[in-house]
C-alpha positions in Angstrom: 0.0 0.0 0.0 2.8 2.3 1.0 4.6 1.5 -2.3 1.5 2.2 -4.3 1.0 5.6 -2.5 4.6 6.6 -3.4 4.1 5.6 -7.0 0.8 7.7 -7.2 2.5 10.6 -5.5 5.4 10.4 -7.9 3.1 10.4 -10.9 1.2 13.4 -9.5 4.4 15.3 -9.1 5.4 14.5 -12.6 2.1 15.7 -13.9 2.5 18.9 -12.0 6.0 19.5 -13.4 4.7 18.8 -16.9 1.7 21.2 -16.6 3.8 23.8 -14.9 6.6 23.5 -17.5 4.1 23.8 -20.3 2.5 26.9 -18.7 5.8 28.7 -18.2 6.9 27.8 -21.7 3.7 29.1 -23.2 3.9 32.3 -21.2 7.6 32.9 -21.5 8.8 35.6 -23.9 10.2 33.7 -26.9 10.7 36.9 -28.9 13.6 37.1 -31.3 16.3 39.3 -29.7 19.9 40.3 -30.1 21.7 39.3 -33.3 18.8 37.2 -34.5 16.7 40.4 -35.1 19.0 41.1 -38.1 18.2 37.6 -39.5 14.5 38.3 -39.0 14.4 41.6 -41.0 16.5 42.2 -44.0 16.4 45.4 -46.2 15.9 43.3 -49.3 12.7 41.6 -48.1 9.4 42.5 -49.9 7.0 44.4 -47.8 3.2 44.4 -48.2 1.2 47.1 -46.3 2.3 50.3 -44.5 6.1 50.3 -44.2 5.7 52.3 -41.0 3.1 50.0 -39.3 3.8 49.2 -35.7 2.8 45.6 -36.1 5.1 43.5 -38.3 4.3 40.0 -39.6 7.4 38.2 -40.9 6.5 35.1 -43.0 9.1 32.6 -44.2 7.4 30.8 -47.1 8.1 28.3 -49.9 6.1 28.8 -53.2 5.7 25.0 -53.5 4.2 24.7 -50.1 0.4 24.0 -50.1 0.0 25.4 -46.6 1.7 28.6 -47.6 -0.7 28.9 -50.5 -3.7 28.4 -48.1 -2.4 31.0 -45.6 -1.7 33.7 -48.2 -5.3 34.9 -48.6 -5.9 34.6 -44.9 -3.0 36.9 -44.1 -3.9 39.3 -46.9 -7.4 39.5 -45.5 -6.0 40.5 -42.0 -4.0 43.2 -43.7 -7.1 44.4 -45.5 -9.0 44.6 -42.3 -6.2 46.6 -40.6 -5.0 49.1 -43.1 -1.9 51.1 -42.0 -1.7 49.1 -38.8 0.1 46.0 -40.1 2.9 45.2 -42.6 3.8 41.8 -43.9 7.4 41.0 -44.6 8.0 38.1 -47.0 11.1 35.9 -46.6 12.1 32.8 -48.4 12.5 29.3 -47.1 12.8 27.2 -50.3 12.8 23.8 -48.7 11.0 21.9 -51.5 12.8 20.5 -54.5 13.7 23.2 -57.0 11.9 25.9 -55.0 15.1 27.9 -55.3 14.4 28.5 -59.0 10.8 29.5 -58.4 11.9 32.0 -55.8 14.4 33.3 -58.4 11.5 33.8 -60.8 9.6 35.8 -58.2 12.6 38.0 -57.5 13.2 38.5 -61.2 9.6 39.5 -61.7 10.1 42.0 -58.9 12.6 43.8 -61.2 9.7 44.3 -63.6 7.4 45.6 -60.8 5.5 42.3 -60.9 6.4 40.7 -57.6 2.9 40.0 -56.2 1.5 39.3 -59.7 4.1 36.5 -60.1 3.6 35.2 -56.6 -0.2 35.0 -57.0 0.0 33.3 -60.4 2.5 30.8 -59.1 0.1 30.0 -56.1 -2.9 29.9 -58.5 -1.4 27.1 -60.5 0.6 25.4 -57.8 -1.5 22.3 -58.0 -0.4 21.9 -61.6 3.4 22.5 -61.4 4.0 21.2 -57.8 1.5 18.4 -57.4 2.4 15.5 -55.1 5.7 17.1 -54.2 7.2 16.4 -57.6 7.5 19.9 -59.1 7.8 20.5 -62.8 9.2 24.0 -62.8 9.1 24.2 -66.6 5.3 24.4 -66.5 5.5 27.8 -64.7 6.7 29.6 -67.8 3.3 29.0 -69.4 1.5 30.7 -66.5 3.6 33.8 -65.9 2.5 35.7 -69.0 -0.9 35.9 -67.2 0.8 38.3 -64.8 2.0 40.5 -67.6 5.6 39.4 -67.3 8.3 39.7 -70.0 9.5 36.0 -69.9 12.8 36.6 -71.8 13.8 39.4 -69.5 12.8 37.3 -66.5 15.1 34.4 -67.6 18.0 36.8 -68.0 17.4 38.5 -64.7 17.1 35.2 -62.8 20.9 34.8 -63.5 21.8 38.0 -61.7 24.2 37.4 -58.8 22.3 39.7 -56.5 19.3 37.4 -56.7 21.3 34.4 -55.9 22.9 36.2 -52.9 19.5 37.3 -51.7 18.1 33.8 -51.7 21.2 32.4 -50.0 20.9 35.0 -47.3 17.3 34.0 -46.6 18.3 30.4 -46.5 21.1 31.2 -44.0 18.6 33.2 -41.9 16.2 30.3 -41.7 19.0 28.3 -40.0 19.8 31.2 -37.7 16.2 31.5 -36.6 15.5 27.7 -36.5 12.9 27.8 -39.2 12.4 24.2 -40.3 8.9 24.2 -41.9 6.7 26.6 -43.9 5.0 28.8 -43.4 6.7 30.1 -40.3 5.4 33.3 -38.8 6.8 35.9 -36.4 4.7 38.8 -35.2 6.7 41.7 -33.8 9.5 39.2 -33.3 7.4 36.7 -31.5 7.2 33.2 -33.1 3.9 31.4 -33.5 4.3 28.7 -30.9 1.2 26.7 -31.9 0.5 26.6 -35.6 -3.0 27.4 -36.9 -5.3 30.1 -38.3 -6.9 31.0 -35.0 -3.5 31.0 -33.2 -2.0 33.3 -35.8 -4.9 35.7 -35.7 -4.8 35.7 -31.9 -1.1 36.5 -31.9 -1.6 39.3 -34.4 -4.5 40.8 -32.4 -2.4 40.7 -29.2 0.2 42.9 -30.9 -2.2 45.4 -32.5 
């Protein structure tokens, strides 16, 4: 009986430690600080919304990621509902096969003033060129004219060393920040500890 009591008491203590640890982890400040803040925000990153907004969402995304595609309109709608209050900073985490080249397309389109147009067309046809995690990048060329993009210029611009350097910097920053999956969100430097639509909205609202 005494032994059983000790076992029960031990289990109770372990449960308390687990619950207490989870509580303190959840309520601790996990904000990006120090040198990591540089890795979070780079001058080359594309910004949607008011550049001077007090609330900043940083998203690391992969254009071949289905979840990134599904979150894109959700985040855009939050920006629309909070004009001037929020800005979205887009960073690259090209983890899928050949996503590097798709990111290079987006950046080359940016040189034509067609960043969002290219991104949205690529997301629109994602199920065709990136289905079942076996991307066929060549298919994208047939979709990009819909965004009003000069394809030949795009192909030339993709080769520019500054685009290669930009993508490599973002990849390095994913490692510094511990980004291992996409999309990964930070709101005013605070990571999204539990992934989900409601959780992201709650984090954003808490920072507004």
